[in-house]
C-alpha positions as CSV (number, residue, x, y, z in Angstrom):
1,M,28.8,102.9,153.5
2,Q,27.1,105.4,151.1
3,N,28.9,107.2,148.4
4,Q,27.7,110.1,146.2
5,I,28.5,109.8,142.5
6,N,31.0,112.5,141.5
7,S,30.1,114.7,138.6
8,I,31.7,117.4,136.5
9,P,30.5,120.9,137.5
10,L,27.2,122.0,135.8
11,E,28.8,124.8,133.7
12,N,30.7,122.2,131.7
13,A,27.7,119.8,131.4
14,N,27.7,119.9,127.6
15,S,31.4,119.7,127.1
16,L,33.4,116.8,125.6
17,R,35.2,116.3,128.9
18,S,31.9,115.9,130.8
19,A,30.7,113.3,128.2
20,Q,34.0,111.4,128.6
21,Y,33.8,111.6,132.4
22,A,30.2,110.3,132.4
23,A,31.3,107.4,130.1
24,I,34.2,106.5,132.4
25,V,31.9,106.7,135.5
26,N,29.4,104.4,133.7
27,M,32.3,101.9,132.9
28,L,33.4,101.9,136.6
29,H,29.9,100.8,137.5
30,F,30.0,97.8,135.2
31,N,28.3,99.8,132.4
32,S,25.1,100.2,134.3
33,P,22.9,103.2,133.4
34,L,24.2,106.2,135.3
35,N,20.7,107.2,136.6
36,Q,20.4,103.8,138.4
37,V,23.8,104.3,140.0
38,E,23.0,107.8,141.1
39,S,19.6,106.9,142.6
40,H,21.1,104.0,144.6
41,P,24.5,105.0,145.8
42,E,24.3,102.5,148.6
43,N,24.6,99.7,146.0
44,I,28.0,100.7,144.8
45,V,30.3,97.7,144.5
46,W,33.9,98.1,145.5
47,K,36.3,97.0,142.8
48,V,39.9,97.2,141.5
49,L,40.8,99.1,138.3
50,I,43.4,97.7,135.9
51,F,44.7,99.9,133.0
52,D,47.5,100.0,130.6
53,K,49.6,103.2,130.1
54,F,47.2,104.7,127.6
55,G,44.1,103.9,129.8
56,Q,45.9,105.5,132.7
57,D,46.6,108.7,130.7
58,V,42.9,108.9,129.7
59,I,41.6,108.5,133.2
60,S,44.2,110.6,135.0
61,S,43.6,113.6,132.8
62,I,40.1,114.0,134.1
63,M,39.9,112.0,137.4
64,L,41.8,112.2,140.7
65,V,42.2,109.4,143.3
66,N,39.2,110.8,145.2
67,D,37.0,110.6,142.1
68,L,37.9,106.9,141.7
69,R,37.2,106.2,145.3
70,E,33.8,107.9,145.1
71,N,33.0,105.5,142.2
72,G,34.0,102.4,144.2
73,V,37.6,101.9,143.1
74,T,39.7,100.9,146.0
75,V,42.9,100.1,144.1
76,H,44.2,101.0,140.7
77,M,47.1,99.3,139.0
78,L,48.9,99.0,135.7
79,L,48.3,95.8,133.7
80,S,52.0,95.4,133.2
81,Q,53.0,95.4,136.9
82,D,53.1,92.3,139.2
83,R,49.8,92.1,141.1
84,S,48.8,90.1,144.1
85,P,45.5,88.1,144.0
86,L,42.3,89.7,145.4
87,P,40.0,86.7,144.9
88,D,36.8,88.3,146.3
89,V,36.9,91.5,144.4
90,P,35.7,92.2,140.8
91,A,38.1,93.9,138.4
92,V,37.4,96.5,135.8
93,Y,39.9,96.5,133.0
94,F,40.5,99.6,130.7
95,V,43.1,98.9,128.1
96,E,44.0,99.3,124.4
97,P,42.8,96.4,122.2
98,T,46.2,94.8,121.5
99,L,47.3,91.2,121.4
100,E,49.8,91.9,124.2
101,N,47.1,93.3,126.5
102,V,44.8,90.4,125.7
103,K,47.5,87.9,126.6
104,K,48.1,89.6,129.9
105,I,44.4,89.5,130.7
106,C,44.3,85.8,129.9
107,E,47.2,85.3,132.3
108,D,45.2,87.1,135.1
109,L,42.3,84.8,134.3
110,N,44.5,81.7,134.6
111,R,45.9,82.9,137.9
112,N,42.4,83.5,139.2
113,L,43.5,87.0,140.5
114,Y,40.0,88.4,140.9
115,D,36.4,87.4,141.5
116,S,35.0,88.5,138.1
117,Y,36.4,90.4,135.1
118,Y,34.8,93.4,133.3
119,I,36.9,94.0,130.2
120,N,36.7,97.5,128.6
121,F,38.7,98.3,125.5
122,C,39.6,102.0,124.8
123,S,38.5,101.6,121.2
124,S,36.9,99.1,118.9
125,I,38.7,95.7,119.2
126,P,40.0,94.3,115.9
127,R,38.4,91.0,114.9
128,P,41.7,89.0,115.0
129,V,42.4,90.2,118.6
130,L,38.8,89.4,119.7
131,E,39.1,85.9,118.1
132,E,42.4,85.4,119.9
133,F,40.8,86.4,123.2
134,A,37.8,84.1,122.7
135,T,40.0,81.1,121.6
136,K,42.4,81.5,124.6
137,T,39.7,81.8,127.2
138,T,37.8,78.8,125.8
139,T,41.0,76.7,125.7
140,D,41.9,77.7,129.3
141,N,38.3,77.2,130.4
142,T,38.2,80.7,131.9
143,S,35.5,82.3,129.7
144,E,32.8,82.1,132.4
145,M,34.8,84.4,134.6
146,V,34.5,87.2,132.0
147,S,31.4,89.1,132.9
148,Q,31.6,91.8,130.2
149,V,33.5,92.8,127.1
150,Y,32.9,96.4,125.9
151,D,34.3,98.7,123.3
152,Q,34.2,102.1,125.1
153,Y,35.3,104.5,122.2
154,L,37.4,106.6,124.7
155,N,40.8,106.5,123.0
156,F,41.4,110.2,123.4
157,I,42.5,112.5,126.2
158,C,40.6,115.6,127.4
159,T,42.8,118.2,129.1
160,N,40.2,121.0,129.0
161,P,36.4,120.9,128.8
162,N,36.6,121.4,125.0
163,V,40.2,120.4,124.2
164,F,41.2,116.9,123.2
165,S,44.4,115.1,122.2
166,L,44.7,111.7,120.5
167,N,48.0,111.3,122.3
168,Q,49.7,110.2,119.1
169,P,53.4,111.3,119.1
170,N,55.4,112.6,116.2
171,I,52.6,112.7,113.7
172,F,53.9,115.8,112.1
173,V,57.2,114.0,111.5
174,N,55.5,110.8,110.2
175,L,53.4,112.6,107.7
176,N,56.0,115.0,106.4
177,N,59.1,112.8,106.5
178,P,60.4,112.2,103.0
179,T,61.7,108.8,104.1
180,A,58.3,107.7,105.6
181,T,56.9,104.5,104.1
182,E,53.4,104.3,102.6
183,S,52.4,101.7,105.3
184,M,53.5,104.1,108.1
185,I,51.4,106.9,106.7
186,E,48.4,104.6,106.2
187,D,48.7,103.3,109.7
188,T,48.9,106.9,111.1
189,I,45.8,107.9,109.2
190,D,43.8,104.8,110.3
191,K,44.7,105.4,114.0
192,T,43.6,109.1,113.7
193,V,40.3,108.1,112.0
194,N,39.5,105.5,114.7
195,A,40.2,108.0,117.5
196,L,38.2,110.8,115.8
197,F,35.3,108.3,115.4
198,S,35.5,107.7,119.2
199,V,35.3,111.5,119.9
200,I,32.2,111.7,117.7
201,I,30.6,108.7,119.3
202,T,31.2,110.1,122.8
203,M,29.8,113.5,121.8
204,G,26.7,111.7,120.4
205,V,26.7,113.7,117.1
206,I,27.0,113.0,113.3
207,P,28.8,116.0,112.0
208,V,29.2,117.5,108.5
209,I,32.9,117.2,107.5
210,R,34.9,120.0,105.8
211,C,38.5,119.8,104.8
212,P,41.0,121.3,102.3
213,R,41.9,119.2,99.3
214,G,45.0,117.1,99.4
215,N,47.3,116.0,102.3
216,A,46.4,113.9,105.3
217,A,43.2,115.9,106.1
218,E,41.4,114.7,103.0
219,S,42.5,111.1,103.5
220,I,41.2,111.2,107.1
221,A,37.9,112.9,106.0
222,T,37.2,110.3,103.3
223,K,37.8,107.4,105.7
224,L,35.9,108.9,108.6
225,D,32.9,109.7,106.3
226,S,32.8,106.0,105.3
227,K,33.1,104.8,108.9
228,L,30.3,107.2,110.0
229,R,28.1,105.9,107.1
230,D,28.5,102.3,108.4
231,H,27.7,103.5,111.9
232,I,24.5,105.2,110.8
233,M,23.3,102.1,108.9
234,N,23.4,100.2,112.2
235,R,21.4,102.6,114.3
236,T,18.1,104.5,114.0
237,D,18.5,107.4,116.4
238,T,20.7,109.6,114.2
239,T,18.5,112.6,113.8
240,S,19.3,115.7,115.6
241,L,18.1,119.3,115.2
242,Q,21.6,121.0,115.3
243,R,24.5,119.3,113.8
244,P,28.1,120.4,114.2
245,V,30.7,120.8,111.5
246,L,34.0,118.9,111.8
247,I,36.8,120.9,110.3
248,L,39.9,118.9,109.5
249,L,43.1,120.8,108.9
250,D,46.7,120.0,108.3
251,R,49.3,121.5,110.6
252,S,51.3,122.9,107.6
253,M,48.5,125.5,107.1
254,D,50.1,127.7,109.8
255,L,53.2,126.8,111.8
256,T,53.6,130.2,113.7
257,P,51.3,129.5,116.6
258,M,53.3,126.3,117.4
259,L,56.4,128.4,117.9
260,S,55.2,131.7,119.3
261,H,55.8,133.0,122.8
262,S,52.4,133.2,124.5
263,W,51.2,135.5,127.2
264,T,48.0,133.8,128.5
265,Y,48.1,131.8,131.7
266,E,47.5,128.3,130.4
267,A,49.6,128.6,127.2
268,L,52.5,130.2,129.2
269,I,52.4,127.4,131.7
270,H,52.4,124.8,128.9
271,D,55.4,126.6,127.2
272,V,57.5,127.4,130.3
273,L,56.7,124.8,132.9
274,D,56.2,121.0,132.7
275,M,52.5,120.4,132.2
276,K,51.2,117.0,131.2
277,L,47.7,115.5,131.7
278,N,46.6,118.5,133.8
279,R,49.5,118.1,136.2
280,I,51.9,121.0,136.6
281,T,55.4,120.2,137.8
282,I,57.7,123.0,139.1
283,D,61.4,122.8,139.9
284,E,62.1,124.0,143.5
285,T,65.3,124.7,145.3
286,N,67.6,121.8,146.3
287,N,66.7,120.0,143.0
288,K,63.3,119.0,144.3
289,K,60.1,119.0,142.2
290,K,56.6,120.0,143.3
291,S,53.5,118.8,141.4
292,Y,50.0,120.3,141.3
293,D,46.9,118.8,139.8
294,L,44.4,121.0,137.9
295,E,40.9,120.0,138.9
296,A,37.6,120.7,137.1
297,K,36.4,122.5,140.2
298,D,39.4,124.9,140.4
299,F,37.5,128.2,140.4
300,F,40.7,130.2,139.7
301,W,41.8,128.1,136.7
302,T,38.3,128.1,135.2
303,K,38.2,131.9,135.4
304,N,41.8,132.7,134.4
305,A,43.3,129.9,132.1
306,S,42.7,132.0,129.0
307,N,43.6,135.4,130.6
308,P,46.8,137.3,130.0
309,F,49.4,136.8,132.7
310,P,49.3,140.3,134.2
311,Q,45.5,140.0,134.5
312,V,46.0,136.6,136.3
313,A,48.4,138.2,138.7
314,E,45.9,141.0,139.4
315,D,43.2,138.5,140.0
316,I,45.4,136.6,142.5
317,D,45.6,139.9,144.4
318,I,41.8,140.3,144.4
319,E,41.1,136.7,145.5
320,L,43.8,137.0,148.2
321,N,42.1,140.1,149.6
322,K,38.7,138.4,149.4
323,Y,40.0,135.3,151.2
324,K,41.6,137.5,154.0
325,K,38.4,139.3,154.5
326,D,36.3,136.1,154.7
327,A,38.9,134.5,157.1
328,A,38.9,137.6,159.3
329,E,35.1,137.4,159.6
330,I,35.4,133.9,160.9
331,T,38.2,134.6,163.3
332,N,36.3,137.6,164.6
333,M,33.2,135.5,165.3
334,S,35.4,132.9,167.1
335,G,37.4,135.4,169.1
336,V,40.7,134.0,167.9
337,S,43.6,135.4,165.8
338,S,43.8,132.8,163.0
339,L,41.7,130.0,161.4
340,E,44.0,127.3,162.9
341,Q,42.9,128.4,166.4
342,V,39.1,128.0,165.8
343,D,37.7,125.6,168.4
344,M,35.8,122.9,166.6
345,S,34.2,121.6,169.8
346,S,32.3,124.8,170.6
347,N,28.5,124.5,170.3
348,T,27.5,128.1,170.0
349,K,25.3,128.8,167.0
350,L,27.5,131.6,165.7
351,L,30.6,129.4,165.8
352,K,28.8,126.5,164.1
353,S,28.1,128.7,161.1
354,A,31.7,129.8,161.0
355,I,32.9,126.1,161.2
356,N,30.6,125.3,158.3
357,A,32.5,127.8,156.2
358,L,35.9,126.4,157.1
359,P,36.1,123.6,154.5
360,E,35.4,126.0,151.6
361,L,37.9,128.5,153.0
362,T,40.6,125.8,153.4
363,A,40.1,124.6,149.8
364,R,40.2,128.2,148.5
365,K,43.4,128.8,150.4
366,A,45.0,125.6,148.9
367,T,43.9,126.7,145.4
368,L,45.3,130.2,145.8
369,D,48.5,128.9,147.3
370,M,48.9,126.6,144.3
371,H,48.4,129.4,141.7
372,M,50.6,131.7,143.7
373,N,53.5,129.2,143.4
374,V,52.8,128.6,139.7
375,A,52.7,132.3,139.0
376,T,56.0,132.7,140.9
377,A,57.6,130.0,138.9
378,L,56.3,131.6,135.7
379,L,57.7,135.0,136.7
380,G,61.1,133.5,137.4
381,S,61.2,132.1,133.8
382,I,59.9,135.3,132.3
383,K,62.7,137.3,133.9
384,D,65.5,134.7,133.3
385,R,64.6,134.2,129.7
386,Q,63.3,137.7,129.0
387,L,60.1,136.2,127.6
388,D,58.4,139.6,127.8
389,T,60.8,141.0,125.1
390,F,60.3,138.0,122.8
391,F,56.5,138.3,123.2
392,Q,56.7,142.0,122.2
393,L,58.9,141.4,119.2
394,E,56.6,138.6,117.9
395,E,53.4,140.8,118.4
396,N,54.8,143.1,115.8
397,V,57.1,140.7,114.0
398,T,56.6,142.0,110.5
399,R,57.7,145.5,111.6
400,Q,61.0,144.3,113.0
401,T,64.2,145.6,111.3
402,K,67.3,143.6,110.6
403,T,69.1,145.6,113.4
404,T,66.4,144.8,116.0
405,L,66.4,141.1,115.2
406,L,70.2,140.8,115.2
407,E,70.3,142.6,118.5
408,A,67.9,140.2,120.0
409,I,69.7,137.2,118.6
410,Q,73.1,138.4,119.7
411,D,72.0,139.7,123.2
412,S,73.9,137.6,125.7
413,E,71.3,138.5,128.4
414,K,68.9,136.4,126.4
415,K,70.4,133.1,127.5
416,E,68.1,130.5,125.9
417,P,69.0,129.7,122.2
418,E,65.5,128.1,121.7
419,D,63.8,131.4,122.3
420,K,66.0,133.0,119.6
421,I,65.4,130.4,116.9
422,R,61.6,130.5,117.6
423,L,61.6,134.3,117.2
424,F,63.5,134.1,113.9
425,L,61.4,131.2,112.5
426,I,58.2,133.3,113.2
427,Y,59.8,136.3,111.4
428,Y,60.9,134.1,108.5
429,L,57.4,132.5,108.1
430,S,55.6,135.9,108.5
431,T,57.7,137.9,106.0
432,V,56.0,138.0,102.6
433,E,58.9,139.3,100.6
434,E,62.0,137.2,100.1
435,I,64.8,138.0,102.6
436,P,67.9,139.2,100.8
437,K,70.7,136.6,100.7
438,E,73.1,138.8,102.5
439,D,70.7,139.4,105.3
440,M,69.9,135.7,105.5
441,E,73.5,134.9,105.9
442,A,73.9,137.4,108.7
443,Y,70.8,136.0,110.6
444,E,72.1,132.4,110.2
445,N,75.6,133.3,111.4
446,A,74.2,135.1,114.4
447,L,71.9,132.1,115.3
448,S,74.7,129.7,115.0
449,E,77.0,131.8,117.2
450,A,74.1,132.0,119.7
451,G,74.1,128.1,119.9
452,C,70.8,127.6,118.1
453,D,70.0,124.2,116.4
454,M,69.7,125.2,112.7
455,E,67.9,122.1,111.6
456,P,64.4,123.5,112.2
457,L,65.3,126.5,110.0
458,N,66.6,124.1,107.3
459,Y,63.2,122.4,107.2
460,I,61.2,125.7,107.4
461,K,63.0,127.0,104.4
462,K,61.5,124.1,102.4
463,V,58.1,124.6,103.9
464,R,58.1,128.3,103.1
465,A,59.0,127.6,99.5
466,L,56.0,125.2,99.4
467,M,53.8,127.7,101.0
468,R,54.8,130.3,98.4
469,M,53.9,127.9,95.6
470,T,50.5,127.2,97.1
471,S,49.8,130.8,98.0
472,M,49.1,130.0,101.6
473,L,51.4,132.7,103.0
474,S,49.4,135.7,104.0
475,T,50.3,138.9,105.9
476,P,49.3,138.6,109.6
477,A,46.8,141.1,110.9
478,Q,48.7,144.0,112.3
479,P,48.1,144.4,116.1
480,Q,47.1,147.6,117.6
481,A,49.9,149.7,119.3
482,T,50.1,148.8,122.9
483,G,51.8,152.0,124.1
484,F,54.2,150.8,126.7
485,T,58.0,151.5,127.1
486,Q,60.7,149.1,128.1
487,N,61.1,151.0,131.4
488,D,57.4,150.5,132.2
489,L,57.8,146.9,131.3
490,F,60.7,146.1,133.6
491,R,59.4,148.2,136.4
492,G,56.2,146.2,136.2
493,F,57.9,142.9,136.3
494,S,60.1,144.0,139.2
495,S,56.9,144.8,141.1
496,I,55.3,141.4,140.4
497,G,58.5,139.6,141.3
498,N,59.0,141.4,144.6
499,K,55.3,141.0,145.6
500,L,55.3,137.2,144.8
501,S,58.6,136.6,146.6
502,D,57.6,138.6,149.7
503,R,54.3,136.7,149.9
504,L,56.0,133.3,149.7
505,K,58.6,134.3,152.3
506,E,55.8,135.3,154.7
507,G,54.2,131.9,154.2
508,G,50.5,131.2,153.6
509,L,48.3,134.1,152.5
510,G,48.8,136.6,155.2
511,G,51.2,139.1,153.5
512,G,50.4,142.3,151.7
513,F,49.7,142.1,148.0
514,E,48.6,145.6,146.9
515,N,49.4,147.3,143.7
516,L,50.6,144.1,142.2
517,L,50.4,145.2,138.6
518,S,51.9,148.7,138.9
519,G,53.3,149.5,135.4
520,V,52.3,146.2,133.8
521,K,48.7,146.8,132.6
522,N,49.8,147.7,129.1
523,L,51.1,144.2,128.5
524,L,47.8,142.9,127.4
525,P,48.2,141.2,124.0
526,A,46.5,142.7,121.0
527,R,43.6,140.6,119.5
528,K,44.7,138.8,116.4
529,E,42.8,136.3,114.3
530,L,45.0,133.2,113.6
531,V,44.8,131.3,110.3
532,V,42.8,128.5,111.9
533,S,40.3,131.0,113.3
534,K,39.9,132.7,109.9
535,I,39.1,129.3,108.3
536,V,36.7,128.2,111.1
537,S,34.9,131.6,110.9
538,D,34.5,131.3,107.1
539,I,33.0,127.8,107.4
540,M,30.8,128.5,110.4
541,S,29.5,131.8,108.9
542,P,30.0,131.4,105.1
543,S,30.6,134.4,102.9
544,Q,30.5,134.8,99.1
545,N,34.3,135.2,98.7
546,S,35.5,132.9,101.4
547,D,38.7,130.9,100.7
548,A,36.9,128.0,102.5
549,N,34.3,127.7,99.7
550,D,36.8,125.4,97.9
551,Y,37.0,123.0,100.9
552,L,35.6,119.5,100.4
553,Y,32.2,118.7,101.8
554,F,31.2,115.3,103.3
555,D,27.8,114.6,104.9
556,P,27.6,111.0,106.2
557,K,23.8,111.2,106.3
558,V,23.4,112.0,102.6
559,S,23.7,109.3,100.0
560,K,27.0,109.2,98.1
561,S,25.1,109.3,94.9
562,S,23.6,112.7,95.8
563,K,25.4,115.6,94.3
564,T,26.7,118.3,96.6
565,S,24.8,121.5,96.0
566,A,26.2,125.0,96.2
567,R,23.7,125.7,99.0
568,Q,25.3,123.2,101.3
569,H,28.5,125.3,101.3
570,K,26.4,128.2,102.6
571,I,25.0,126.5,105.7
572,S,25.9,128.3,108.9
573,F,26.9,126.3,112.0
574,Q,26.6,127.1,115.7
575,E,28.9,124.3,116.8
576,A,32.3,123.2,115.3
577,I,34.8,120.5,116.1
578,V,38.2,121.8,114.8
579,F,40.9,119.1,114.4
580,V,44.5,119.8,113.4
581,V,46.5,116.8,112.0
582,G,50.1,117.1,113.2
583,G,49.9,119.0,116.5
584,G,48.0,121.7,118.2
585,N,48.5,124.0,121.2
586,Y,46.6,126.3,123.6
587,V,47.4,129.5,121.7
588,E,45.1,128.3,118.9
589,Y,42.5,126.9,121.3
590,Q,42.2,130.3,123.1
591,N,42.1,132.2,119.8
592,L,39.2,129.9,118.7
593,Q,37.4,130.5,122.1
594,E,37.6,134.3,121.4
595,L,36.0,133.6,118.0
596,A,33.2,131.5,119.7
597,T,32.3,134.4,122.1
598,Q,32.8,137.2,119.6
599,N,29.9,139.7,119.5
600,N,28.2,137.8,122.4
601,S,27.5,134.9,120.1
602,K,26.8,131.5,121.8
603,R,28.8,129.4,119.3
604,K,30.6,126.3,120.7
605,I,34.0,125.3,119.3
606,T,35.8,122.1,120.4
607,Y,39.5,121.9,119.5
608,G,41.6,118.8,119.1
609,S,44.8,117.5,117.6
610,T,46.8,114.3,117.2
611,E,48.9,115.8,120.0
612,I,48.9,119.0,122.1
613,L,52.5,120.2,121.9
614,C,54.5,122.9,123.6
615,P,56.8,125.0,121.4
616,S,59.9,123.1,122.5
617,E,58.4,119.7,121.5
618,F,57.3,121.0,118.1
619,L,60.7,122.5,117.5
620,N,62.2,119.1,118.2
621,Q,60.0,117.6,115.5
622,L,61.1,120.3,113.0
623,A,64.7,119.5,113.8
624,I,64.1,115.8,113.1
625,L,62.5,116.7,109.7
626,G,65.4,119.1,109.0
627,K,67.9,116.2,109.5
628,E,65.8,113.7,107.5
629,S,65.3,116.2,104.6
630,S,69.0,116.8,104.3
631,I,69.7,113.0,104.2
632,A,66.9,112.5,101.7
């Protein structure tokens, strides 16, 4: 049986995700060169894939079951679960290099579960663990069954073509907790350095490193620079014409994007719905849940993930009409009333061409159905939680009066306390002048009465004091006036809600969907440059008076004895890897992509963090720090 090797679409061929995908495909084919596998698909060997939880997360974020099958994987199982023997089948393992995992692999060898064993560790295996593995297999006389042992340098998760997460939970808490031990902080930094090293190895680059002085970013930069120097010493092919800059930043530089109410499709889904590892889960009626997987070949997602929600809804309408038109052409050719009635056994030339178009049309229908359901769920949350109002208030947060803010906090129609505390925290962080004590007491009383958890605010008060001391607090760029009224806004949302609901009641894609965005077009967000984008812009295109001129400069290719010249700080870059220690989100990522394409430039920016967090998750970390700070 022949199988074609699956590949990421060509438009993402130079992305981090495509590089990780290629590395995993290579691993699944026993680390054979990919070109050999592609040129001889008939030689694909069927195998089982065994992974731990982290390995499962890495693979499931970029591969579906069909992708695994196309690469010869018949069964995939967790290392921890009880597995039956498959003595004639080779096994590919993809696990973290821990003593516990090594012991489980040795148990599998002892039980003779598989024909041969190809062991792949997500990251570089520590010497004591490798020695334990060698000793155990030698003692058990099972070493000959192990065909390969590889370090894959894949201990990171790609959710987008140019977004990665190290999947390290609670790093912001660990690094900012006054009760954290020195060893915990050191361990956190070492794990981050190892995972960032893997990202760089997978990308096949040796970057210049820039970071602010102090905090975790400097510690990570220093250790990563040393690790890259050791790596360069052991290889010869390190020259490249264009080198990227790796910009390491601490989350404390700007907390507002982590709390803000977003308006773009992907960020809104991540905030409002349950989205993990590219799987969106929606609550349906009767307490049932429905899950949807986002694929690399999802044309609608590729086009609309970074677009404002009203624009996405409008594009659904356009794509629906296009689909109905194409479906009508086929049914007219076939002389039937719907696609389901097309006779597949007919041999007429005309009908054959119509039948050839059916798979594409069917896939398009499924994709549009999925996004229609997701958009409907989003709309329900927008209306229930009045997210549109919160978004408007935050767009002009520094212009809000005490009366406006208190009205929003005390409004019983705004039922979610979390939304209210997020709004106030953004206002609190964005206000340059000190809030009068009397006003602060009024805000705090209103928030408490609204049922808000006050611990995040307790922590932010301390952060804001620190930011004042270090002069990091700056006035946000004022957005342009959008020119809509509340009446326009709600008339627009009512229009979307009715159209989406009607369409779903009709079932499939047959219903009318015209004038979807009547009254909503003015909801497009104003363009704003976030703090992270300002820093990245200053480093990629240096100016004389840039704040980033004071950032530390590391070049792993240059001898440590060489002094850093002023010219090095003036080098421009076409490619950047931006990494935030302590949590990132899609709001910042999308803002950076706007920067990359500004003025038709062809710059490339890859964004990553220790963990990609939704506002609710980050709020929980602030609450933990608030409690710990009060105890300390």
